[in-house]
DRENPAKOL-544643 format. One record per residue (C-alpha): chain; x, y, z; residue in three letters. Coordinates in steps of 0.25 Angstrom, whole numbers. Example, Ala and Ser with C-alpha at 12.3 -4.5 7.8 and 13.67 -1.06 7.14 Angstrom:
A|49|-18|31|ALA
A|55|-4|29|SER
end
This chain:
A|25|32|58|MET
A|16|31|69|ALA
A|22|31|83|LEU
A|11|22|89|GLY
A|5|8|86|ILE
A|-9|7|83|HIS
A|-17|-3|92|PRO
A|-19|-13|81|LEU
A|-4|-13|77|GLN
A|-1|-15|92|GLY
A|-10|-27|92|ARG
A|-4|-33|79|VAL
A|10|-31|85|LEU
A|6|-38|98|LEU
A|1|-50|90|VAL
A|14|-50|83|ALA
A|22|-49|95|VAL
A|16|-61|102|PHE
A|17|-69|89|ALA
A|32|-65|87|LEU
A|35|-68|101|CYS
A|29|-82|101|ALA
A|37|-85|88|ALA
A|50|-79|94|ALA
A|48|-86|107|GLY
A|48|-74|116|CYS
A|56|-76|129|GLY
A|66|-85|122|THR
A|75|-74|117|GLY
A|68|-72|104|GLY
A|66|-57|100|GLU
A|56|-51|90|VAL
A|54|-36|89|THR
A|41|-31|82|VAL
A|38|-17|78|ASP
A|26|-18|69|ASN
A|35|-25|58|GLY
A|44|-13|56|ARG
A|55|-17|66|ASN
A|56|-31|68|GLU
A|68|-40|72|ARG
A|65|-54|67|GLU
A|70|-67|72|ARG
A|75|-75|61|GLY
A|84|-86|55|PHE
A|98|-85|50|GLU
A|93|-92|37|SER
A|80|-96|30|PHE
A|78|-107|21|SER
A|70|-106|9|ALA
A|59|-115|15|GLY
A|59|-106|28|GLN
A|58|-94|20|ILE
A|46|-100|12|ALA
A|40|-104|26|GLY
A|41|-90|31|ALA
A|35|-84|19|VAL
A|24|-94|18|SER
A|19|-91|32|VAL
A|19|-76|29|ILE
A|10|-79|17|ASN
A|1|-88|25|ASP
A|-1|-79|37|THR
A|-4|-67|28|GLU
A|-15|-75|21|GLN
A|-20|-80|34|MET
A|-22|-67|40|GLN
A|-28|-61|27|ALA
A|-38|-72|25|LYS
A|-42|-72|40|ARG
A|-44|-57|40|ALA
A|-51|-56|26|LEU
A|-65|-59|30|SER
A|-64|-49|42|ARG
A|-58|-37|35|LEU
A|-67|-25|33|GLN
A|-59|-16|24|ASP
A|-59|-20|9|GLU
A|-45|-15|7|SER
A|-40|-23|19|VAL
A|-48|-35|13|ARG
A|-41|-33|0|ALA
A|-27|-33|6|TYR
A|-30|-46|14|ALA
A|-34|-52|1|GLU
A|-21|-47|-6|ARG
A|-13|-53|6|LEU
A|-20|-67|4|ILE
A|-17|-67|-11|GLN
A|-3|-62|-11|ASP
A|1|-71|0|HIS
A|-6|-83|-7|GLN
A|2|-80|-19|ALA
A|15|-78|-12|ALA
A|13|-92|-5|GLU
A|10|-98|-18|ALA
A|23|-92|-24|GLU
A|31|-97|-12|LEU
A|26|-111|-14|ASN
A|30|-111|-29|ARG
A|44|-107|-25|ILE
A|45|-117|-14|LEU
A|41|-128|-24|GLY
A|52|-123|-34|GLN
A|62|-123|-23|MET
A|57|-136|-18|GLN
A|57|-132|-3|ILE
A|47|-131|8|SER
A|43|-121|18|GLU
A|51|-122|31|GLN
A|48|-116|45|GLY
A|55|-105|52|SER
A|54|-96|64|PRO
A|50|-85|55|VAL
A|39|-94|49|GLN
A|34|-97|63|ASP
A|34|-83|67|GLU
A|26|-78|55|MET
A|16|-89|57|GLN
A|13|-86|71|LEU
A|13|-71|68|LEU
A|3|-73|57|GLY
A|-6|-82|65|GLU
A|-6|-72|76|ASN
A|-9|-60|67|MET
A|-21|-68|60|ARG
A|-27|-71|74|ARG
A|-26|-56|77|HIS
A|-33|-52|64|ILE
A|-44|-62|67|GLU
A|-46|-57|81|ARG
A|-47|-42|77|GLU
A|-61|-35|77|THR
A|-68|-32|64|PRO
A|-65|-17|66|GLN
A|-50|-19|66|LEU
A|-48|-32|58|VAL
A|-43|-24|45|ASP
A|-34|-15|53|GLN
A|-28|-27|61|THR
A|-26|-35|48|PHE
A|-18|-24|42|LEU
A|-10|-22|55|GLU
A|-7|-37|54|VAL
A|-3|-36|39|GLN
A|6|-25|42|LEU
A|13|-32|53|PHE
A|14|-45|46|MET
A|19|-40|33|HIS
A|30|-31|39|ARG
A|35|-44|47|LYS
A|34|-52|34|SER
A|42|-42|26|ILE
A|53|-42|37|ILE
A|54|-57|37|ILE
A|54|-59|22|VAL
A|64|-47|20|GLU
A|73|-49|32|GLN
A|73|-64|34|GLN
A|68|-72|22|LEU
A|73|-65|10|LEU
A|88|-65|15|PRO
A|88|-80|15|HIS
A|80|-82|2|ALA
A|93|-82|-7|GLY
A|92|-79|-22|GLN
A|80|-88|-25|SER
A|66|-88|-29|GLU
A|63|-87|-14|MET
A|70|-74|-13|GLN
A|62|-68|-25|ALA
A|49|-73|-18|TYR
A|52|-67|-5|LEU
A|55|-53|-12|GLU
A|42|-54|-19|LYS
A|35|-58|-6|PHE
A|41|-47|1|LEU
A|35|-37|-9|GLY
A|22|-43|-6|THR
A|23|-41|9|LEU
A|27|-27|7|ARG
A|16|-24|-2|GLN
A|6|-30|8|HIS
A|12|-22|19|LEU
A|11|-9|11|GLY
A|-4|-12|8|GLN
A|-7|-15|23|ALA
A|0|-2|26|VAL
A|-9|6|17|GLN
A|-22|-1|21|LEU
A|-19|1|36|ARG
A|-19|16|33|LYS
A|-33|16|29|GLU
A|-37|13|43|PHE
A|-38|25|52|PRO
A|-37|17|64|THR
A|-23|13|61|LEU
A|-10|21|61|ASP
A|-2|16|49|PRO
A|11|18|57|GLY
A|19|17|45|ILE
end
């Protein structure tokens, strides 16, 4: 494991810290600790309704698609472009399946602090990708995906799944978690192809 943080990683983390600080209300007693997605204390609810679970997952799907779509026309490496296209396809399919389940359960998406936090974080990361130079956009896109997928995995695994109960929503979240882990693994492997980046895994 690398002892230092690459400047690109540092920039992504800085964007995340500002977004999380805004969502948490820094200076008002909220606490958020970030360590590249590997050691993170999440503020959370005591309980999530099915509608709140769906709202949080939907934002993850939307922000992942948004980041990949905005980056796609600028990405230089064919493997990274293919990864972005895979993200779009997988999260579109995940959102369609979520909507099917919501229809069967006859419930609607509901808001939550986690949904708001992920929305703000996703938008900040999207702007960060859009502002990146052509020479570094592929690497920055991968760094963003590493951070976002690690955070999404923590949220789904530690905050949403425990409140899903024995239901179709639970089965959906388990499958969704597998997709997120697969995406994370692919991003880790792609990042190793860039000599300017130290994987740090």
